[in-house]
PDBQT receptor file of N, H, CA, C and O in Angstrom, charges set to zero:
ATOM      1  N   MET A   1     -88.133 276.634 -35.263  1.00  0.00    +0.000 N 
ATOM      2  CA  MET A   1     -87.427 276.165 -34.113  1.00  0.00    +0.000 C 
ATOM      3  C   MET A   1     -86.401 276.912 -33.347  1.00  0.00    +0.000 C 
ATOM      4  O   MET A   1     -85.428 277.228 -34.032  1.00  0.00    +0.000 OA
ATOM      5  N   ILE A   2     -86.359 277.340 -31.881  1.00  0.00    +0.000 N 
ATOM      6  H   ILE A   2     -87.149 277.082 -31.325  1.00  0.00    +0.000 HD
ATOM      7  CA  ILE A   2     -85.654 278.500 -31.107  1.00  0.00    +0.000 C 
ATOM      8  C   ILE A   2     -84.421 277.289 -30.567  1.00  0.00    +0.000 C 
ATOM      9  O   ILE A   2     -84.860 276.220 -30.144  1.00  0.00    +0.000 OA
ATOM     10  N   ASN A   3     -82.848 277.513 -30.603  1.00  0.00    +0.000 N 
ATOM     11  H   ASN A   3     -82.491 278.382 -30.946  1.00  0.00    +0.000 HD
ATOM     12  CA  ASN A   3     -82.239 276.560 -30.128  1.00  0.00    +0.000 C 
ATOM     13  C   ASN A   3     -81.367 277.122 -29.561  1.00  0.00    +0.000 C 
ATOM     14  O   ASN A   3     -80.896 278.050 -30.218  1.00  0.00    +0.000 OA
ATOM     15  N   GLY A   4     -80.756 276.904 -28.223  1.00  0.00    +0.000 N 
ATOM     16  H   GLY A   4     -81.138 276.150 -27.688  1.00  0.00    +0.000 HD
ATOM     17  CA  GLY A   4     -79.985 277.824 -27.831  1.00  0.00    +0.000 C 
ATOM     18  C   GLY A   4     -78.215 277.136 -28.504  1.00  0.00    +0.000 C 
ATOM     19  O   GLY A   4     -77.857 275.959 -28.549  1.00  0.00    +0.000 OA
ATOM     20  N   ARG A   5     -77.412 278.423 -28.950  1.00  0.00    +0.000 N 
ATOM     21  H   ARG A   5     -77.702 279.379 -28.914  1.00  0.00    +0.000 HD
ATOM     22  CA  ARG A   5     -76.135 277.974 -29.428  1.00  0.00    +0.000 C 
ATOM     23  C   ARG A   5     -75.130 277.440 -28.457  1.00  0.00    +0.000 C 
ATOM     24  O   ARG A   5     -74.071 276.917 -28.805  1.00  0.00    +0.000 OA
ATOM     25  N   HIS A   6     -75.483 277.584 -27.338  1.00  0.00    +0.000 N 
ATOM     26  H   HIS A   6     -76.343 278.008 -27.055  1.00  0.00    +0.000 HD
ATOM     27  CA  HIS A   6     -74.645 276.854 -25.790  1.00  0.00    +0.000 C 
ATOM     28  C   HIS A   6     -75.554 275.913 -25.520  1.00  0.00    +0.000 C 
ATOM     29  O   HIS A   6     -75.931 276.191 -24.382  1.00  0.00    +0.000 OA
ATOM     30  N   ASP A   7     -75.974 275.222 -25.786  1.00  0.00    +0.000 N 
ATOM     31  H   ASP A   7     -75.668 274.996 -26.710  1.00  0.00    +0.000 HD
ATOM     32  CA  ASP A   7     -77.121 274.274 -25.252  1.00  0.00    +0.000 C 
ATOM     33  C   ASP A   7     -76.333 272.909 -25.541  1.00  0.00    +0.000 C 
ATOM     34  O   ASP A   7     -75.789 272.429 -26.535  1.00  0.00    +0.000 OA
ATOM     35  N   ARG A   8     -76.548 272.452 -24.038  1.00  0.00    +0.000 N 
ATOM     36  H   ARG A   8     -76.990 272.842 -23.230  1.00  0.00    +0.000 HD
ATOM     37  CA  ARG A   8     -75.656 271.043 -23.828  1.00  0.00    +0.000 C 
ATOM     38  C   ARG A   8     -75.927 270.029 -23.481  1.00  0.00    +0.000 C 
ATOM     39  O   ARG A   8     -75.150 269.161 -23.083  1.00  0.00    +0.000 OA
ATOM     40  N   VAL A   9     -77.554 269.950 -23.615  1.00  0.00    +0.000 N 
ATOM     41  H   VAL A   9     -78.185 270.655 -23.939  1.00  0.00    +0.000 HD
ATOM     42  CA  VAL A   9     -78.525 269.276 -23.756  1.00  0.00    +0.000 C 
ATOM     43  C   VAL A   9     -79.142 268.848 -25.133  1.00  0.00    +0.000 C 
ATOM     44  O   VAL A   9     -79.126 267.706 -25.594  1.00  0.00    +0.000 OA
ATOM     45  N   VAL A  10     -79.574 269.730 -25.586  1.00  0.00    +0.000 N 
ATOM     46  H   VAL A  10     -79.587 270.657 -25.212  1.00  0.00    +0.000 HD
ATOM     47  CA  VAL A  10     -79.800 269.668 -27.120  1.00  0.00    +0.000 C 
ATOM     48  C   VAL A  10     -78.849 270.605 -27.759  1.00  0.00    +0.000 C 
ATOM     49  O   VAL A  10     -78.785 271.834 -27.749  1.00  0.00    +0.000 OA
ATOM     50  N   PRO A  11     -78.086 269.637 -28.351  1.00  0.00    +0.000 N 
ATOM     51  CA  PRO A  11     -77.168 270.774 -29.048  1.00  0.00    +0.000 C 
ATOM     52  C   PRO A  11     -77.706 271.330 -30.465  1.00  0.00    +0.000 C 
ATOM     53  O   PRO A  11     -78.498 270.728 -31.190  1.00  0.00    +0.000 OA
ATOM     54  N   LEU A  12     -77.094 272.671 -30.742  1.00  0.00    +0.000 N 
ATOM     55  H   LEU A  12     -76.450 273.160 -30.153  1.00  0.00    +0.000 HD
ATOM     56  CA  LEU A  12     -77.395 272.767 -31.934  1.00  0.00    +0.000 C 
ATOM     57  C   LEU A  12     -77.587 272.001 -33.172  1.00  0.00    +0.000 C 
ATOM     58  O   LEU A  12     -78.262 272.352 -34.140  1.00  0.00    +0.000 OA
ATOM     59  N   SER A  13     -76.886 270.867 -33.026  1.00  0.00    +0.000 N 
ATOM     60  H   SER A  13     -76.338 270.582 -32.240  1.00  0.00    +0.000 HD
ATOM     61  CA  SER A  13     -76.403 270.552 -34.201  1.00  0.00    +0.000 C 
ATOM     62  C   SER A  13     -77.688 269.445 -34.636  1.00  0.00    +0.000 C 
ATOM     63  O   SER A  13     -77.905 268.852 -35.693  1.00  0.00    +0.000 OA
ATOM     64  N   ASN A  14     -78.350 269.458 -33.446  1.00  0.00    +0.000 N 
ATOM     65  H   ASN A  14     -78.173 269.940 -32.588  1.00  0.00    +0.000 HD
ATOM     66  CA  ASN A  14     -79.785 268.863 -33.830  1.00  0.00    +0.000 C 
ATOM     67  C   ASN A  14     -80.841 269.718 -34.547  1.00  0.00    +0.000 C 
ATOM     68  O   ASN A  14     -81.575 269.414 -35.488  1.00  0.00    +0.000 OA
ATOM     69  N   ALA A  15     -80.743 270.718 -33.950  1.00  0.00    +0.000 N 
ATOM     70  H   ALA A  15     -80.148 270.965 -33.186  1.00  0.00    +0.000 HD
ATOM     71  CA  ALA A  15     -81.760 271.966 -34.458  1.00  0.00    +0.000 C 
ATOM     72  C   ALA A  15     -81.351 272.085 -36.169  1.00  0.00    +0.000 C 
ATOM     73  O   ALA A  15     -82.198 272.218 -37.053  1.00  0.00    +0.000 OA
ATOM     74  N   GLU A  16     -80.331 272.029 -36.327  1.00  0.00    +0.000 N 
ATOM     75  H   GLU A  16     -79.643 271.920 -35.610  1.00  0.00    +0.000 HD
ATOM     76  CA  GLU A  16     -80.056 272.219 -37.677  1.00  0.00    +0.000 C 
ATOM     77  C   GLU A  16     -80.017 270.891 -38.322  1.00  0.00    +0.000 C 
ATOM     78  O   GLU A  16     -80.439 271.007 -39.472  1.00  0.00    +0.000 OA
ATOM     79  N   PHE A  17     -79.647 269.558 -38.019  1.00  0.00    +0.000 N 
ATOM     80  H   PHE A  17     -79.304 269.463 -37.085  1.00  0.00    +0.000 HD
ATOM     81  CA  PHE A  17     -80.173 268.624 -38.323  1.00  0.00    +0.000 C 
ATOM     82  C   PHE A  17     -81.882 268.325 -39.110  1.00  0.00    +0.000 C 
ATOM     83  O   PHE A  17     -82.315 267.807 -40.139  1.00  0.00    +0.000 OA
ATOM     84  N   LEU A  18     -82.386 268.961 -37.984  1.00  0.00    +0.000 N 
ATOM     85  H   LEU A  18     -82.034 269.382 -37.148  1.00  0.00    +0.000 HD
ATOM     86  CA  LEU A  18     -83.873 268.666 -38.203  1.00  0.00    +0.000 C 
ATOM     87  C   LEU A  18     -84.555 270.080 -39.232  1.00  0.00    +0.000 C 
ATOM     88  O   LEU A  18     -85.531 269.930 -39.966  1.00  0.00    +0.000 OA
ATOM     89  N   ASP A  19     -83.985 271.083 -39.114  1.00  0.00    +0.000 N 
ATOM     90  H   ASP A  19     -83.192 271.205 -38.517  1.00  0.00    +0.000 HD
ATOM     91  CA  ASP A  19     -84.203 272.358 -40.033  1.00  0.00    +0.000 C 
ATOM     92  C   ASP A  19     -83.899 272.061 -41.391  1.00  0.00    +0.000 C 
ATOM     93  O   ASP A  19     -84.289 272.710 -42.362  1.00  0.00    +0.000 OA
ATOM     94  N   ALA A  20     -82.922 270.679 -41.410  1.00  0.00    +0.000 N 
ATOM     95  H   ALA A  20     -82.605 270.153 -40.621  1.00  0.00    +0.000 HD
ATOM     96  CA  ALA A  20     -82.422 271.057 -43.199  1.00  0.00    +0.000 C 
ATOM     97  C   ALA A  20     -83.753 269.691 -43.260  1.00  0.00    +0.000 C 
ATOM     98  O   ALA A  20     -84.222 269.774 -44.396  1.00  0.00    +0.000 OA
ATOM     99  N   ARG A  21     -84.243 268.915 -42.740  1.00  0.00    +0.000 N 
ATOM    100  H   ARG A  21     -83.862 268.848 -41.817  1.00  0.00    +0.000 HD
ATOM    101  CA  ARG A  21     -84.981 268.100 -43.290  1.00  0.00    +0.000 C 
ATOM    102  C   ARG A  21     -86.439 268.855 -43.274  1.00  0.00    +0.000 C 
ATOM    103  O   ARG A  21     -86.997 268.681 -44.358  1.00  0.00    +0.000 OA
ATOM    104  N   LEU A  22     -87.071 269.493 -42.537  1.00  0.00    +0.000 N 
ATOM    105  H   LEU A  22     -86.618 269.635 -41.657  1.00  0.00    +0.000 HD
ATOM    106  CA  LEU A  22     -88.166 269.667 -42.500  1.00  0.00    +0.000 C 
ATOM    107  C   LEU A  22     -88.889 270.672 -43.265  1.00  0.00    +0.000 C 
ATOM    108  O   LEU A  22     -88.520 271.840 -43.143  1.00  0.00    +0.000 OA
ATOM    109  N   PRO A  23     -89.722 270.435 -43.926  1.00  0.00    +0.000 N 
ATOM    110  CA  PRO A  23     -89.764 271.463 -44.593  1.00  0.00    +0.000 C 
ATOM    111  C   PRO A  23     -90.763 272.720 -44.156  1.00  0.00    +0.000 C 
ATOM    112  O   PRO A  23     -91.524 272.657 -43.190  1.00  0.00    +0.000 OA
ATOM    113  N   ASN A  24     -90.629 273.890 -45.047  1.00  0.00    +0.000 N 
ATOM    114  H   ASN A  24     -90.010 273.942 -45.831  1.00  0.00    +0.000 HD
ATOM    115  CA  ASN A  24     -91.252 275.299 -44.287  1.00  0.00    +0.000 C 
ATOM    116  C   ASN A  24     -90.474 275.453 -42.684  1.00  0.00    +0.000 C 
ATOM    117  O   ASN A  24     -91.156 275.801 -41.720  1.00  0.00    +0.000 OA
ATOM    118  N   SER A  25     -89.049 275.165 -42.548  1.00  0.00    +0.000 N 
ATOM    119  H   SER A  25     -88.495 274.882 -43.331  1.00  0.00    +0.000 HD
ATOM    120  CA  SER A  25     -88.831 275.132 -40.762  1.00  0.00    +0.000 C 
ATOM    121  C   SER A  25     -88.177 276.624 -40.955  1.00  0.00    +0.000 C 
ATOM    122  O   SER A  25     -88.076 277.137 -42.070  1.00  0.00    +0.000 OA
ATOM    123  N   ARG A  26     -87.866 277.084 -40.086  1.00  0.00    +0.000 N 
ATOM    124  H   ARG A  26     -87.948 276.667 -39.181  1.00  0.00    +0.000 HD
ATOM    125  CA  ARG A  26     -86.830 278.110 -39.290  1.00  0.00    +0.000 C 
ATOM    126  C   ARG A  26     -86.627 277.930 -38.559  1.00  0.00    +0.000 C 
ATOM    127  O   ARG A  26     -87.429 277.784 -37.636  1.00  0.00    +0.000 OA
ATOM    128  N   LEU A  27     -84.880 277.769 -38.450  1.00  0.00    +0.000 N 
ATOM    129  H   LEU A  27     -84.229 277.888 -39.199  1.00  0.00    +0.000 HD
ATOM    130  CA  LEU A  27     -84.188 277.937 -37.282  1.00  0.00    +0.000 C 
ATOM    131  C   LEU A  27     -83.769 279.422 -36.602  1.00  0.00    +0.000 C 
ATOM    132  O   LEU A  27     -83.490 280.410 -37.281  1.00  0.00    +0.000 OA
ATOM    133  N   VAL A  28     -83.779 279.387 -35.166  1.00  0.00    +0.000 N 
ATOM    134  H   VAL A  28     -84.006 278.584 -34.615  1.00  0.00    +0.000 HD
ATOM    135  CA  VAL A  28     -83.631 280.937 -35.186  1.00  0.00    +0.000 C 
ATOM    136  C   VAL A  28     -82.374 280.295 -33.833  1.00  0.00    +0.000 C 
ATOM    137  O   VAL A  28     -82.910 279.667 -32.920  1.00  0.00    +0.000 OA
ATOM    138  N   ALA A  29     -81.321 280.410 -33.779  1.00  0.00    +0.000 N 
ATOM    139  H   ALA A  29     -80.886 280.921 -34.520  1.00  0.00    +0.000 HD
ATOM    140  CA  ALA A  29     -80.403 280.539 -33.161  1.00  0.00    +0.000 C 
ATOM    141  C   ALA A  29     -79.770 281.290 -31.464  1.00  0.00    +0.000 C 
ATOM    142  O   ALA A  29     -78.820 282.074 -31.482  1.00  0.00    +0.000 OA
ATOM    143  N   VAL A  30     -80.231 281.027 -30.575  1.00  0.00    +0.000 N 
ATOM    144  H   VAL A  30     -81.002 280.390 -30.560  1.00  0.00    +0.000 HD
ATOM    145  CA  VAL A  30     -80.041 281.964 -29.605  1.00  0.00    +0.000 C 
ATOM    146  C   VAL A  30     -78.908 281.895 -29.276  1.00  0.00    +0.000 C 
ATOM    147  O   VAL A  30     -78.210 280.887 -29.383  1.00  0.00    +0.000 OA
ATOM    148  N   ASP A  31     -78.503 283.162 -28.746  1.00  0.00    +0.000 N 
ATOM    149  H   ASP A  31     -79.071 283.981 -28.660  1.00  0.00    +0.000 HD
ATOM    150  CA  ASP A  31     -76.775 282.737 -28.041  1.00  0.00    +0.000 C 
ATOM    151  C   ASP A  31     -77.220 282.435 -26.029  1.00  0.00    +0.000 C 
ATOM    152  O   ASP A  31     -77.273 283.360 -25.218  1.00  0.00    +0.000 OA
ATOM    153  N   SER A  32     -77.448 281.087 -25.717  1.00  0.00    +0.000 N 
ATOM    154  H   SER A  32     -77.405 280.336 -26.376  1.00  0.00    +0.000 HD
ATOM    155  CA  SER A  32     -77.913 280.789 -24.799  1.00  0.00    +0.000 C 
ATOM    156  C   SER A  32     -77.482 279.344 -24.673  1.00  0.00    +0.000 C 
ATOM    157  O   SER A  32     -76.619 278.819 -25.377  1.00  0.00    +0.000 OA
ATOM    158  N   GLY A  33     -78.112 278.798 -23.784  1.00  0.00    +0.000 N 
ATOM    159  H   GLY A  33     -78.813 279.224 -23.212  1.00  0.00    +0.000 HD
ATOM    160  CA  GLY A  33     -78.104 277.144 -23.063  1.00  0.00    +0.000 C 
ATOM    161  C   GLY A  33     -79.298 276.760 -23.375  1.00  0.00    +0.000 C 
ATOM    162  O   GLY A  33     -80.051 277.361 -24.141  1.00  0.00    +0.000 OA
ATOM    163  N   HIS A  34     -79.560 275.616 -22.730  1.00  0.00    +0.000 N 
ATOM    164  H   HIS A  34     -78.948 275.127 -22.108  1.00  0.00    +0.000 HD
ATOM    165  CA  HIS A  34     -81.016 274.978 -22.931  1.00  0.00    +0.000 C 
ATOM    166  C   HIS A  34     -82.446 275.875 -22.430  1.00  0.00    +0.000 C 
ATOM    167  O   HIS A  34     -83.519 275.699 -23.009  1.00  0.00    +0.000 OA
ATOM    168  N   PHE A  35     -82.308 276.761 -21.384  1.00  0.00    +0.000 N 
ATOM    169  H   PHE A  35     -81.438 276.904 -20.914  1.00  0.00    +0.000 HD
ATOM    170  CA  PHE A  35     -83.426 277.199 -21.001  1.00  0.00    +0.000 C 
ATOM    171  C   PHE A  35     -83.384 278.917 -21.740  1.00  0.00    +0.000 C 
ATOM    172  O   PHE A  35     -83.393 280.023 -21.199  1.00  0.00    +0.000 OA
ATOM    173  N   ILE A  36     -83.347 278.596 -22.843  1.00  0.00    +0.000 N 
ATOM    174  H   ILE A  36     -83.340 277.697 -23.282  1.00  0.00    +0.000 HD
ATOM    175  CA  ILE A  36     -83.424 279.953 -23.381  1.00  0.00    +0.000 C 
ATOM    176  C   ILE A  36     -84.663 281.358 -23.212  1.00  0.00    +0.000 C 
ATOM    177  O   ILE A  36     -84.583 282.534 -23.566  1.00  0.00    +0.000 OA
ATOM    178  N   TRP A  37     -85.938 280.465 -22.407  1.00  0.00    +0.000 N 
ATOM    179  H   TRP A  37     -86.003 279.509 -22.119  1.00  0.00    +0.000 HD
ATOM    180  CA  TRP A  37     -86.610 281.490 -22.482  1.00  0.00    +0.000 C 
ATOM    181  C   TRP A  37     -86.295 282.200 -20.721  1.00  0.00    +0.000 C 
ATOM    182  O   TRP A  37     -86.931 283.146 -20.255  1.00  0.00    +0.000 OA
ATOM    183  N   GLU A  38     -85.236 281.487 -20.033  1.00  0.00    +0.000 N 
ATOM    184  H   GLU A  38     -84.719 280.718 -20.411  1.00  0.00    +0.000 HD
ATOM    185  CA  GLU A  38     -85.136 282.121 -18.886  1.00  0.00    +0.000 C 
ATOM    186  C   GLU A  38     -83.185 283.006 -18.991  1.00  0.00    +0.000 C 
ATOM    187  O   GLU A  38     -82.567 283.882 -18.385  1.00  0.00    +0.000 OA
ATOM    188  N   GLU A  39     -82.928 281.983 -20.226  1.00  0.00    +0.000 N 
ATOM    189  H   GLU A  39     -83.430 281.272 -20.717  1.00  0.00    +0.000 HD
ATOM    190  CA  GLU A  39     -81.225 283.077 -20.285  1.00  0.00    +0.000 C 
ATOM    191  C   GLU A  39     -81.805 284.659 -21.422  1.00  0.00    +0.000 C 
ATOM    192  O   GLU A  39     -81.536 285.835 -21.179  1.00  0.00    +0.000 OA
ATOM    193  N   ALA A  40     -82.375 284.288 -22.254  1.00  0.00    +0.000 N 
ATOM    194  H   ALA A  40     -82.593 283.332 -22.452  1.00  0.00    +0.000 HD
ATOM    195  CA  ALA A  40     -82.279 285.252 -23.576  1.00  0.00    +0.000 C 
ATOM    196  C   ALA A  40     -83.980 285.605 -23.346  1.00  0.00    +0.000 C 
ATOM    197  O   ALA A  40     -84.670 284.949 -24.126  1.00  0.00    +0.000 OA
ATOM    198  N   PRO A  41     -84.715 286.445 -22.495  1.00  0.00    +0.000 N 
ATOM    199  CA  PRO A  41     -86.339 285.786 -22.409  1.00  0.00    +0.000 C 
ATOM    200  C   PRO A  41     -86.731 287.079 -23.675  1.00  0.00    +0.000 C 
ATOM    201  O   PRO A  41     -87.688 286.769 -24.384  1.00  0.00    +0.000 OA
ATOM    202  N   ASP A  42     -86.120 288.359 -23.966  1.00  0.00    +0.000 N 
ATOM    203  H   ASP A  42     -85.343 288.611 -23.390  1.00  0.00    +0.000 HD
ATOM    204  CA  ASP A  42     -86.773 289.549 -24.591  1.00  0.00    +0.000 C 
ATOM    205  C   ASP A  42     -86.354 288.768 -26.223  1.00  0.00    +0.000 C 
ATOM    206  O   ASP A  42     -87.270 288.824 -27.044  1.00  0.00    +0.000 OA
ATOM    207  N   GLN A  43     -85.118 288.113 -26.660  1.00  0.00    +0.000 N 
ATOM    208  H   GLN A  43     -84.375 288.068 -25.993  1.00  0.00    +0.000 HD
ATOM    209  CA  GLN A  43     -85.131 287.522 -27.706  1.00  0.00    +0.000 C 
ATOM    210  C   GLN A  43     -86.109 285.994 -28.010  1.00  0.00    +0.000 C 
ATOM    211  O   GLN A  43     -86.494 285.629 -29.121  1.00  0.00    +0.000 OA
ATOM    212  N   TYR A  44     -86.310 285.405 -26.926  1.00  0.00    +0.000 N 
ATOM    213  H   TYR A  44     -85.997 285.702 -26.024  1.00  0.00    +0.000 HD
ATOM    214  CA  TYR A  44     -86.768 284.422 -27.099  1.00  0.00    +0.000 C 
ATOM    215  C   TYR A  44     -88.590 284.968 -27.426  1.00  0.00    +0.000 C 
ATOM    216  O   TYR A  44     -89.292 284.526 -28.334  1.00  0.00    +0.000 OA
ATOM    217  N   ALA A  45     -88.936 285.846 -26.561  1.00  0.00    +0.000 N 
ATOM    218  H   ALA A  45     -88.366 286.205 -25.823  1.00  0.00    +0.000 HD
ATOM    219  CA  ALA A  45     -90.337 286.365 -26.737  1.00  0.00    +0.000 C 
ATOM    220  C   ALA A  45     -90.766 286.826 -28.184  1.00  0.00    +0.000 C 
ATOM    221  O   ALA A  45     -91.797 286.573 -28.807  1.00  0.00    +0.000 OA
ATOM    222  N   ALA A  46     -89.438 287.733 -28.600  1.00  0.00    +0.000 N 
ATOM    223  H   ALA A  46     -88.600 287.939 -28.094  1.00  0.00    +0.000 HD
ATOM    224  CA  ALA A  46     -89.966 288.382 -29.867  1.00  0.00    +0.000 C 
ATOM    225  C   ALA A  46     -89.866 287.156 -31.147  1.00  0.00    +0.000 C 
ATOM    226  O   ALA A  46     -90.465 287.312 -32.211  1.00  0.00    +0.000 OA
ATOM    227  N   THR A  47     -88.850 285.697 -30.793  1.00  0.00    +0.000 N 
ATOM    228  H   THR A  47     -88.364 285.571 -29.928  1.00  0.00    +0.000 HD
ATOM    229  CA  THR A  47     -89.022 285.196 -31.947  1.00  0.00    +0.000 C 
ATOM    230  C   THR A  47     -90.391 284.478 -31.875  1.00  0.00    +0.000 C 
ATOM    231  O   THR A  47     -90.922 283.827 -32.775  1.00  0.00    +0.000 OA
ATOM    232  N   ILE A  48     -90.780 284.681 -30.841  1.00  0.00    +0.000 N 
ATOM    233  H   ILE A  48     -90.348 285.210 -30.110  1.00  0.00    +0.000 HD
ATOM    234  CA  ILE A  48     -92.247 283.365 -31.024  1.00  0.00    +0.000 C 
ATOM    235  C   ILE A  48     -93.501 284.331 -31.369  1.00  0.00    +0.000 C 
ATOM    236  O   ILE A  48     -94.559 283.895 -31.823  1.00  0.00    +0.000 OA
ATOM    237  N   VAL A  49     -93.191 286.010 -31.035  1.00  0.00    +0.000 N 
ATOM    238  H   VAL A  49     -92.331 286.364 -30.667  1.00  0.00    +0.000 HD
ATOM    239  CA  VAL A  49     -94.311 287.118 -31.371  1.00  0.00    +0.000 C 
ATOM    240  C   VAL A  49     -94.040 286.882 -33.195  1.00  0.00    +0.000 C 
ATOM    241  O   VAL A  49     -94.970 286.879 -34.001  1.00  0.00    +0.000 OA
ATOM    242  N   GLU A  50     -92.905 286.738 -33.485  1.00  0.00    +0.000 N 
ATOM    243  H   GLU A  50     -92.150 286.741 -32.830  1.00  0.00    +0.000 HD
ATOM    244  CA  GLU A  50     -92.800 287.253 -34.875  1.00  0.00    +0.000 C 
ATOM    245  C   GLU A  50     -93.172 285.707 -35.929  1.00  0.00    +0.000 C 
ATOM    246  O   GLU A  50     -93.767 285.812 -37.002  1.00  0.00    +0.000 OA
ATOM    247  N   ALA A  51     -92.791 284.630 -35.483  1.00  0.00    +0.000 N 
ATOM    248  H   ALA A  51     -92.307 284.545 -34.611  1.00  0.00    +0.000 HD
ATOM    249  CA  ALA A  51     -93.310 283.609 -35.553  1.00  0.00    +0.000 C 
ATOM    250  C   ALA A  51     -94.847 283.686 -35.725  1.00  0.00    +0.000 C 
ATOM    251  O   ALA A  51     -95.125 283.805 -36.919  1.00  0.00    +0.000 OA
ATOM    252  N   ILE A  52     -96.002 283.655 -34.873  1.00  0.00    +0.000 N 
ATOM    253  H   ILE A  52     -95.776 283.558 -33.904  1.00  0.00    +0.000 HD
ATOM    254  CA  ILE A  52     -97.324 283.997 -34.776  1.00  0.00    +0.000 C 
ATOM    255  C   ILE A  52     -97.667 284.693 -35.553  1.00  0.00    +0.000 C 
ATOM    256  O   ILE A  52     -98.592 284.318 -36.272  1.00  0.00    +0.000 OA
ATOM    257  N   THR A  53     -97.073 286.030 -35.762  1.00  0.00    +0.000 N 
ATOM    258  H   THR A  53     -96.322 286.336 -35.177  1.00  0.00    +0.000 HD
ATOM    259  CA  THR A  53     -97.181 287.133 -36.700  1.00  0.00    +0.000 C 
ATOM    260  C   THR A  53     -97.117 287.292 -37.960  1.00  0.00    +0.000 C 
ATOM    261  O   THR A  53     -97.925 288.057 -38.486  1.00  0.00    +0.000 OA
ATOM    262  N   SER A  54     -96.085 286.568 -38.798  1.00  0.00    +0.000 N 
ATOM    263  H   SER A  54     -95.429 285.946 -38.371  1.00  0.00    +0.000 HD
ATOM    264  CA  SER A  54     -95.331 286.872 -39.846  1.00  0.00    +0.000 C 
ATOM    265  C   SER A  54     -96.340 286.319 -40.857  1.00  0.00    +0.000 C 
ATOM    266  O   SER A  54     -97.138 285.519 -40.368  1.00  0.00    +0.000 OA
ATOM    267  N   LYS A  55     -96.467 286.563 -42.100  1.00  0.00    +0.000 N 
ATOM    268  H   LYS A  55     -95.820 287.213 -42.498  1.00  0.00    +0.000 HD
ATOM    269  CA  LYS A  55     -97.248 286.361 -43.273  1.00  0.00    +0.000 C 
ATOM    270  C   LYS A  55     -96.519 285.159 -44.213  1.00  0.00    +0.000 C 
ATOM    271  O   LYS A  55     -96.784 284.878 -45.382  1.00  0.00    +0.000 OA
ATOM    272  N   ASP A  56     -95.634 284.616 -43.430  1.00  0.00    +0.000 N 
ATOM    273  H   ASP A  56     -95.419 284.845 -42.481  1.00  0.00    +0.000 HD
ATOM    274  CA  ASP A  56     -95.326 283.512 -44.508  1.00  0.00    +0.000 C 
ATOM    275  C   ASP A  56     -95.740 281.976 -44.528  1.00  0.00    +0.000 C 
ATOM    276  O   ASP A  56     -95.403 281.258 -45.469  1.00  0.00    +0.000 OA
TER     277      ASP A  56
């Protein structure tokens, strides 16, 4: 999961709740609001690339 630390639409606490309960989940908190792909595109893209290319 990728969630913005300053997201007022879907608070980080929601993602933390899911992350704690979903097996094999991984939460990346980005220093942005709700529109991570617009506010932090480089970090968003790097997180996606890492997730699809990792061997975990």
